[in-house]
C-alpha positions as CSV (number, residue, x, y, z in Angstrom):
1,X,-34.4,40.5,31.1
2,X,-34.0,36.9,32.1
3,X,-33.6,35.8,28.5
4,X,-31.0,38.5,27.9
5,X,-29.1,37.3,30.9
6,X,-29.2,33.7,29.6
7,X,-27.8,34.8,26.2
8,X,-25.0,36.8,27.9
9,X,-24.0,33.9,30.0
10,X,-24.0,31.6,27.0
11,X,-21.9,34.0,25.0
12,X,-19.4,34.3,27.9
13,X,-19.0,30.5,28.1
14,X,-18.3,30.0,24.5
15,X,-16.3,33.1,23.6
16,X,-14.1,33.1,26.7
17,X,-10.4,32.2,26.4
18,X,-9.2,28.7,27.0
19,X,-7.9,27.7,30.4
20,X,-4.6,25.9,30.3
21,X,-5.9,22.4,31.2
22,X,-8.4,20.0,29.7
23,X,-11.6,20.5,31.6
24,X,-13.8,18.2,29.6
25,X,-16.9,19.2,31.5
26,X,-15.9,21.8,34.1
27,X,-18.1,22.9,37.0
28,X,-18.8,26.2,35.2
29,X,-20.4,24.3,32.3
30,X,-22.5,21.8,34.3
31,X,-25.7,23.9,33.7
32,X,-25.1,24.0,30.0
33,X,-26.3,20.4,29.6
34,X,-29.9,21.6,29.8
35,X,-29.2,25.3,29.1
36,X,-30.2,25.6,25.5
37,X,-33.9,26.0,25.1
38,X,-34.3,27.2,21.5
39,X,-32.8,27.6,18.1
40,X,-31.3,31.1,18.9
41,X,-29.4,29.8,21.9
42,X,-28.0,26.8,19.9
43,X,-26.9,29.2,17.2
44,X,-25.1,31.5,19.6
45,X,-23.3,28.4,20.9
46,X,-22.3,27.4,17.4
47,X,-21.1,30.9,16.7
48,X,-18.8,30.5,19.7
49,X,-17.4,27.3,18.3
50,X,-16.7,28.9,15.0
51,X,-14.9,31.7,16.8
52,X,-12.9,29.1,18.8
53,X,-11.4,27.7,15.5
54,X,-9.0,30.6,15.7
55,X,-7.2,29.4,18.8
56,X,-5.6,26.3,17.2
57,X,-4.6,28.3,14.2
58,X,-2.3,30.4,16.4
59,X,0.0,27.3,16.7
60,X,-0.9,25.2,13.6
61,X,1.6,26.8,11.2
62,X,4.3,25.9,13.7
63,X,3.3,22.2,13.6
64,X,2.7,22.0,9.9
65,X,4.3,24.5,7.5
66,X,7.4,25.0,9.7
67,X,8.0,21.2,9.8
68,X,7.6,20.9,6.1
69,X,10.0,21.9,3.3
70,X,8.1,25.2,2.8
71,X,9.3,27.4,5.6
72,X,12.0,27.8,8.3
73,X,12.6,29.9,11.4
74,X,13.8,33.1,9.9
75,X,16.5,34.2,12.3
76,X,18.9,31.2,12.4
77,X,21.5,32.9,14.6
78,X,19.0,33.9,17.3
79,X,19.5,32.5,20.8
80,X,16.1,33.7,22.2
81,X,13.9,31.0,23.7
82,X,10.9,31.6,21.4
83,X,13.2,31.3,18.3
84,X,14.9,28.2,19.6
85,X,11.5,26.6,20.4
86,X,10.4,27.2,16.8
87,X,13.7,25.8,15.6
88,X,13.2,22.7,17.6
89,X,10.0,22.1,15.7
90,X,11.7,22.7,12.4
91,X,14.4,20.2,13.4
92,X,12.0,17.6,14.7
93,X,13.5,17.7,18.2
94,X,10.7,19.3,20.3
95,X,10.5,18.2,23.9
96,X,7.4,16.6,25.3
97,X,6.5,19.8,27.2
98,X,6.8,22.1,24.2
99,X,4.4,25.0,24.8
100,X,3.2,25.4,21.2
101,X,2.3,21.7,21.0
102,X,0.4,21.9,24.3
103,X,-1.4,25.1,23.3
104,X,-2.6,23.5,20.1
105,X,-3.7,20.3,21.9
106,X,-5.7,22.1,24.5
107,X,-7.3,24.5,22.1
108,X,-8.6,21.7,20.0
109,X,-10.0,19.8,23.0
110,X,-11.5,23.0,24.3
111,X,-13.7,23.3,21.2
112,X,-14.4,19.6,21.1
113,X,-15.8,19.9,24.6
114,X,-18.0,22.8,23.5
115,X,-19.3,20.9,20.5
116,X,-20.0,17.9,22.7
117,X,-22.2,20.0,25.0
118,X,-24.2,21.3,22.0
119,X,-24.7,17.8,20.6
120,X,-25.7,16.5,24.0
121,X,-28.3,19.3,24.5
122,X,-29.8,18.2,21.1
123,X,-29.7,14.6,22.2
124,X,-27.4,13.5,19.5
125,X,-24.9,10.9,20.4
126,X,-22.1,9.0,18.6
127,X,-22.4,5.2,18.8
128,X,-18.9,3.6,18.7
129,X,-20.5,0.2,18.0
130,X,-22.3,1.3,14.8
131,X,-20.0,4.2,13.8
132,X,-22.9,6.5,13.3
133,X,-24.6,9.5,15.0
134,X,-27.8,8.6,16.7
135,X,-30.4,11.4,17.2
136,X,-33.3,11.2,19.6
137,X,-36.0,13.7,20.6
138,X,-34.9,16.9,22.4
139,X,-36.5,19.4,24.7
140,X,-34.9,22.2,22.8
141,X,-37.5,24.2,20.8
142,X,-36.1,23.6,17.4
143,X,-37.6,22.3,14.1
144,X,-36.3,19.0,12.7
145,X,-34.7,20.9,9.8
146,X,-33.0,23.4,12.1
147,X,-31.7,20.6,14.3
148,X,-30.2,18.7,11.4
149,X,-28.5,21.8,10.1
150,X,-27.1,22.6,13.6
151,X,-25.9,19.1,14.1
152,X,-24.3,19.1,10.7
153,X,-22.3,22.2,11.5
154,X,-21.3,20.9,15.0
155,X,-20.3,17.5,13.7
156,X,-18.1,19.0,11.0
157,X,-16.2,21.2,13.4
158,X,-15.6,18.2,15.8
159,X,-14.4,16.1,12.8
160,X,-12.1,18.9,11.6
161,X,-10.5,19.1,15.1
162,X,-10.1,15.3,15.4
163,X,-8.7,15.0,11.8
164,X,-6.0,17.5,12.6
165,X,-5.2,15.8,16.0
166,X,-5.0,12.3,14.7
167,X,-2.7,13.3,11.8
168,X,-0.4,15.2,14.1
169,X,-0.4,12.9,17.2
170,X,-1.7,9.5,16.1
171,X,-4.2,7.9,18.5
172,X,-5.6,10.6,20.9
173,X,-8.3,10.7,23.5
174,X,-11.7,10.0,22.0
175,X,-14.2,12.3,23.8
176,X,-17.6,12.3,22.1
177,X,-19.8,13.4,24.9
178,X,-19.6,15.6,28.0
179,X,-17.4,14.0,30.6
180,X,-16.8,15.1,34.2
181,X,-13.3,15.2,35.8
182,X,-13.8,12.0,37.7
183,X,-14.7,10.0,34.5
184,X,-12.0,11.7,32.4
185,X,-9.1,9.9,34.2
186,X,-10.5,6.6,33.1
187,X,-10.1,7.5,29.4
188,X,-6.9,6.5,27.7
189,X,-5.8,7.1,24.1
190,X,-7.8,5.4,21.4
191,X,-6.4,3.9,18.3
192,X,-6.2,5.9,15.1
193,X,-8.8,3.6,13.6
194,X,-11.3,4.5,16.3
195,X,-10.6,8.2,15.9
196,X,-11.2,8.0,12.1
197,X,-14.4,6.1,12.7
198,X,-15.8,9.1,14.6
199,X,-14.5,11.5,12.0
200,X,-16.2,9.6,9.2
201,X,-19.4,9.4,11.1
202,X,-19.5,13.1,11.8
203,X,-18.6,14.0,8.2
204,X,-21.1,11.6,6.7
205,X,-23.8,13.2,8.8
206,X,-22.7,16.7,7.9
207,X,-22.6,15.8,4.2
208,X,-26.1,14.2,4.3
209,X,-27.8,16.9,6.4
210,X,-25.9,20.1,5.7
211,X,-27.2,22.7,3.3
212,X,-26.7,21.7,-0.4
213,X,-27.5,25.1,-1.9
214,X,-25.3,25.9,-4.9
215,X,-22.7,28.6,-4.1
216,X,-24.6,31.4,-5.9
217,X,-27.7,30.7,-3.9
218,X,-26.0,30.7,-0.5
219,X,-27.3,33.7,1.6
220,X,-24.7,36.2,2.5
221,X,-25.4,35.5,6.2
222,X,-24.5,31.8,5.7
223,X,-21.2,32.3,3.8
224,X,-18.5,30.8,6.0
225,X,-20.8,28.3,7.6
226,X,-20.4,24.6,7.2
227,X,-22.5,23.1,4.4
228,X,-22.8,19.7,2.6
229,X,-20.1,20.6,0.1
230,X,-17.7,21.6,2.9
231,X,-18.3,18.2,4.6
232,X,-17.9,16.2,1.4
233,X,-14.6,17.9,0.6
234,X,-13.1,17.2,4.0
235,X,-14.6,13.6,4.0
236,X,-12.9,13.0,0.6
237,X,-9.6,14.2,2.2
238,X,-10.1,11.8,5.1
239,X,-10.7,8.9,2.6
240,X,-7.6,9.9,0.7
241,X,-5.6,9.8,3.9
242,X,-6.9,6.3,4.6
243,X,-6.1,5.3,1.0
244,X,-9.8,4.8,0.2
245,X,-9.5,6.5,-3.1
246,X,-12.6,4.9,-4.6
247,X,-14.7,6.4,-1.7
248,X,-13.2,9.9,-2.3
249,X,-13.9,10.0,-6.1
250,X,-17.8,10.3,-6.0
251,X,-17.7,13.0,-3.3
252,X,-15.2,15.1,-5.3
253,X,-17.0,14.6,-8.6
254,X,-20.2,15.7,-7.0
255,X,-18.7,18.9,-5.7
256,X,-17.2,19.7,-9.2
257,X,-20.5,18.9,-11.0
258,X,-23.1,20.3,-8.6
259,X,-21.8,22.7,-6.0
260,X,-21.5,25.9,-8.0
261,X,-18.0,26.5,-6.5
262,X,-15.2,27.0,-8.9
263,X,-11.7,28.5,-9.6
264,X,-11.3,32.3,-9.5
265,X,-9.9,33.7,-12.7
266,X,-6.9,35.3,-10.9
267,X,-4.9,33.6,-8.2
268,X,-4.4,36.7,-6.2
269,X,-8.2,37.3,-5.9
270,X,-8.6,34.3,-3.7
271,X,-6.9,36.0,-0.8
272,X,-8.1,39.6,-1.2
273,X,-9.9,41.0,1.8
274,X,-12.3,42.6,-0.6
275,X,-13.3,39.2,-2.0
276,X,-13.7,37.1,1.1
277,X,-15.7,33.8,0.9
278,X,-15.5,33.9,-2.9
279,X,-16.6,31.0,-5.1
280,X,-13.3,29.2,-4.6
281,X,-13.5,29.0,-0.8
282,X,-15.5,26.1,0.6
283,X,-14.5,26.8,4.2
284,X,-12.4,29.4,6.1
285,X,-11.9,30.5,9.6
286,X,-13.3,34.0,9.7
287,X,-11.6,37.1,11.1
288,X,-12.9,40.7,11.4
289,X,-10.7,43.8,11.8
290,X,-11.8,46.9,13.6
291,X,-10.4,46.7,17.1
292,X,-13.1,44.3,18.3
293,X,-10.8,41.5,19.3
294,X,-11.6,39.4,16.2
295,X,-8.8,40.4,13.8
296,X,-6.1,38.1,12.4
297,X,-2.5,38.3,13.8
298,X,-0.9,36.5,10.9
299,X,0.1,39.3,8.6
300,X,2.1,40.9,11.5
301,X,3.5,37.4,12.4
302,X,4.7,36.7,8.9
303,X,5.9,40.0,7.7
304,X,9.7,40.5,7.8
305,X,11.3,41.3,11.2
306,X,12.4,44.9,11.5
307,X,10.7,46.0,8.2
308,X,9.0,48.8,10.0
309,X,6.0,49.9,7.9
310,X,7.6,48.9,4.6
311,X,5.5,45.7,4.4
312,X,2.8,46.1,7.0
313,X,1.8,48.7,9.6
314,X,3.3,47.7,13.1
315,X,6.3,45.8,11.7
316,X,6.5,42.0,11.4
317,X,7.9,39.1,13.5
318,X,9.6,37.3,10.6
319,X,7.9,33.9,11.3
320,X,7.2,31.2,8.7
321,X,10.0,32.3,6.4
322,X,9.8,30.7,2.9
323,X,12.7,28.4,2.1
324,X,15.0,29.3,-0.8
325,X,14.1,25.8,-2.2
326,X,10.4,26.6,-2.3
327,X,11.1,29.9,-4.1
328,X,13.4,28.1,-6.6
329,X,10.7,25.4,-7.2
330,X,8.4,28.0,-8.8
331,X,8.9,28.4,-12.6
332,X,9.8,32.0,-13.4
333,X,6.6,32.1,-15.5
334,X,4.4,30.9,-12.6
335,X,2.1,33.8,-11.7
336,X,1.7,32.4,-8.2
337,X,5.4,32.9,-7.2
338,X,5.3,36.7,-6.8
339,X,1.9,36.6,-5.3
340,X,2.9,34.0,-2.8
341,X,6.4,35.1,-1.9
342,X,7.7,38.6,-1.3
343,X,11.3,39.8,-0.9
344,X,12.3,42.6,1.5
345,X,15.4,44.8,1.8
346,X,19.0,44.6,0.6
347,X,19.3,41.0,2.0
348,X,16.2,40.0,0.0
349,X,14.5,38.4,3.0
350,X,11.7,36.2,1.8
351,X,8.3,36.3,3.4
352,X,4.8,34.7,2.7
353,X,3.4,37.6,0.8
354,X,0.0,36.1,0.1
355,X,-0.7,35.9,3.8
356,X,-0.1,39.6,4.3
357,X,-3.0,42.1,4.2
358,X,-3.1,45.7,5.3
359,X,-3.8,46.5,9.0
360,X,-4.7,49.7,10.8
361,X,-3.9,48.2,14.2
362,X,-1.1,45.7,14.7
363,X,-2.4,42.1,14.9
364,X,-5.9,43.1,13.7
365,X,-6.1,42.0,10.1
366,X,-9.3,41.3,8.1
367,X,-8.0,38.3,6.2
368,X,-9.7,35.0,6.8
369,X,-7.7,31.7,7.1
370,X,-8.7,29.5,4.2
371,X,-9.1,25.8,5.1
372,X,-10.7,24.2,2.0
373,X,-10.9,25.6,-1.5
374,X,-12.0,24.4,-4.9
375,X,-8.5,24.0,-6.2
376,X,-7.9,21.4,-3.5
377,X,-11.0,19.5,-4.7
378,X,-9.6,19.4,-8.3
379,X,-6.2,18.2,-7.2
380,X,-7.6,15.7,-4.7
381,X,-9.6,14.1,-7.5
382,X,-6.5,13.9,-9.6
383,X,-4.7,12.2,-6.7
384,X,-7.6,9.8,-6.2
385,X,-7.8,8.8,-9.9
386,X,-4.1,8.4,-10.4
387,X,-2.1,8.9,-13.6
388,X,-4.7,9.4,-16.4
389,X,-5.7,11.9,-19.0
390,X,-8.6,13.2,-16.9
391,X,-6.2,13.7,-13.9
392,X,-3.8,15.7,-16.0
393,X,-6.7,17.8,-17.2
394,X,-7.6,18.6,-13.6
395,X,-4.0,19.6,-12.7
396,X,-3.9,21.7,-15.9
397,X,-6.8,23.9,-14.6
398,X,-4.6,25.3,-11.8
399,X,-1.5,25.4,-14.0
400,X,-3.4,27.4,-16.7
401,X,-4.4,30.0,-14.1
402,X,-0.8,30.1,-13.0
403,X,0.3,30.9,-16.6
404,X,2.1,27.5,-17.0
405,X,1.9,25.2,-20.0
406,X,-0.3,22.1,-19.8
407,X,1.1,18.7,-18.7
408,X,0.9,16.1,-21.4
409,X,0.7,12.4,-21.4
410,X,3.8,12.4,-23.6
411,X,5.7,14.0,-20.7
412,X,4.1,12.2,-17.8
413,X,4.9,8.7,-18.8
414,X,5.1,7.0,-15.4
415,X,3.3,7.0,-12.1
416,X,6.4,8.3,-10.4
417,X,6.5,11.3,-12.7
418,X,2.8,11.9,-12.2
419,X,3.3,11.8,-8.4
420,X,6.1,14.4,-8.6
421,X,4.1,16.7,-10.8
422,X,1.0,16.5,-8.6
423,X,2.9,16.9,-5.4
424,X,4.8,19.9,-6.8
425,X,1.6,21.5,-8.1
426,X,-0.1,21.1,-4.7
427,X,3.0,22.6,-3.0
428,X,3.0,25.7,-5.1
429,X,-0.7,26.1,-5.2
430,X,-1.2,25.9,-1.4
431,X,2.0,27.2,0.0
432,X,1.7,28.6,3.5
433,X,-1.9,27.4,3.9
434,X,-1.0,24.6,6.4
435,X,-1.6,21.9,3.8
436,X,1.9,20.9,2.7
437,X,2.8,18.9,5.8
438,X,-0.5,16.9,5.8
439,X,0.0,16.3,2.1
440,X,3.5,14.9,2.8
441,X,2.1,12.5,5.4
442,X,-0.7,11.3,3.0
443,X,1.7,10.7,0.1
444,X,3.2,7.8,2.1
445,X,0.2,5.8,0.9
446,X,-1.4,7.6,-2.0
447,X,1.8,8.5,-3.8
448,X,4.3,6.0,-2.3
449,X,7.2,7.2,-4.4
450,X,7.3,10.3,-2.2
451,X,8.7,9.7,1.3
452,X,8.3,12.5,3.8
453,X,11.5,11.6,5.7
454,X,13.6,11.6,2.5
455,X,11.9,14.9,1.4
456,X,12.8,16.7,4.6
457,X,16.4,15.4,4.7
458,X,16.9,16.5,1.1
459,X,15.5,19.9,2.0
460,X,17.9,20.2,4.8
461,X,20.8,19.5,2.5
462,X,19.6,22.2,0.0
463,X,19.3,25.0,2.6
464,X,22.0,23.9,5.1
465,X,24.7,26.3,3.7
466,X,22.4,29.4,3.9
467,X,20.5,28.6,7.1
468,X,21.3,25.7,9.5
469,X,25.0,26.3,9.3
470,X,24.4,29.7,10.8
471,X,22.8,28.3,14.0
472,X,24.4,29.5,17.3
473,X,27.7,27.9,18.2
474,X,28.3,25.1,18.1
475,X,26.4,24.9,14.8
476,X,25.1,21.4,14.0
477,X,26.4,19.4,11.0
478,X,24.2,18.4,8.1
479,X,24.4,14.8,9.1
480,X,23.3,15.6,12.7
481,X,20.2,17.5,11.7
482,X,19.3,14.8,9.1
483,X,19.5,12.2,11.8
484,X,16.8,13.9,13.8
485,X,14.2,13.2,11.1
486,X,12.8,9.6,11.5
487,X,9.5,7.9,10.8
488,X,8.7,8.1,14.5
489,X,9.2,11.9,14.6
490,X,6.5,12.4,11.9
491,X,4.2,12.4,14.9
492,X,4.4,15.0,17.6
493,X,4.7,14.0,21.3
494,X,1.6,13.7,23.4
495,X,1.9,16.7,25.8
496,X,3.7,15.5,28.9
497,X,1.2,17.2,31.1
498,X,-1.5,14.8,29.9
499,X,0.7,11.9,30.9
500,X,1.8,13.2,34.3
501,X,-1.6,14.4,35.5
502,X,-3.3,11.0,35.2
503,X,-2.5,9.2,38.4
504,X,-4.7,6.2,37.5
505,X,-3.8,5.2,34.0
506,X,-0.5,4.9,32.1
507,X,-0.8,7.1,29.1
508,X,1.6,5.9,26.4
509,X,3.9,8.4,24.8
510,X,4.6,8.3,21.1
511,X,7.7,6.3,20.1
512,X,10.9,8.4,19.8
513,X,10.1,10.8,22.7
């Protein structure tokens, strides 16, 4: 009975909803420092951290896809506060107290705290001086192999959160161990370089110590869990972001040669709920329908507003509407277009079709949210290698599946043409997967002919007549909305609450806010 009570308490701690302030080590969690006594309890805690990956996703599309050239806030004429808040993100004018930004921030730190507690219980610590994880003996009854596997999973999840935070906010608070409320006020923002140092340490550990089983040999019970290949793929993306292309290449080459993952024959099969965790998916945030509180809300979020049951049971909210520019960028022969983008009603309202799956209960879909897939590995390697015959061959693998003709060296004669072809291929392949915005930021260094500010301004000019000109009176001019997009505004503001609540330190706000 005592053990059952312990497990119940543990599950309650890690599956509970997030309170709306950063409690880096709240009173309710003080006993968790020495709570875990065996492998089973560590695994329950990890399961809770996997579940908590869902909370940031509720907001992530607003901070990524909506700010890219892929989607817009569907109802331009709406004056409702929620719609205007989304439009503020789309127009790069969110205030420093924007609720979605704060919700995303707090959800990430909530799970970072949980991960830190797990790692602390296993006596694994990050050393800022060496940039590595240091593991000492633990009182938890766990084998050395089980400990390495658990730490690899936890380290990956922490790195995943920090990688998203540093790309969206710049330097953030580096919290790598449990911290009480009194010590927390002494912690200021760290530099981006310090955050990346932790991310790399976590992912290097996960890559070296996670399971290296080939895809076909992974037990069904382990599908969806972090493994060595997952960590190598994310680490390669980190290296690309830092313009360390030479470091990314061997990781990506290893995945292609040895992981057993690969492309699905048909693009639509990637997203089918009957084909979850297929050979193309290296990592996904898992959802489970059935009225148990673990279903995905996104199909109902993204289905067209006032479509009744024509697209999905329970109607849609019309969020994350594809831009007309994105639709037009697809070649008419591209098999991905009609899988990715749907059209509803007499007005031909566009919606992200590939994110829609059937539901019996509104907001309770089965579909997982894919984070890393094999196509990303192929196209990252092409990006790392640069303009070459082997890079074109990698791009042509996804093009062939899409029914498009191969790119040839005779057509791709300059690095600038290569950059445009690669960026377009990635945009079409990963539309609505929260990848485009991060790609645009990375291209500043890896594909320097592509400037995110110029890309967004150009997108505004394309869709201004059909969308932004219809904003509530007085409608902004094209010049006005283009002026909102600056290099400073590529970063989001640090939530004002974090700045105001620290009476001891001056927390610097990002420039432009």
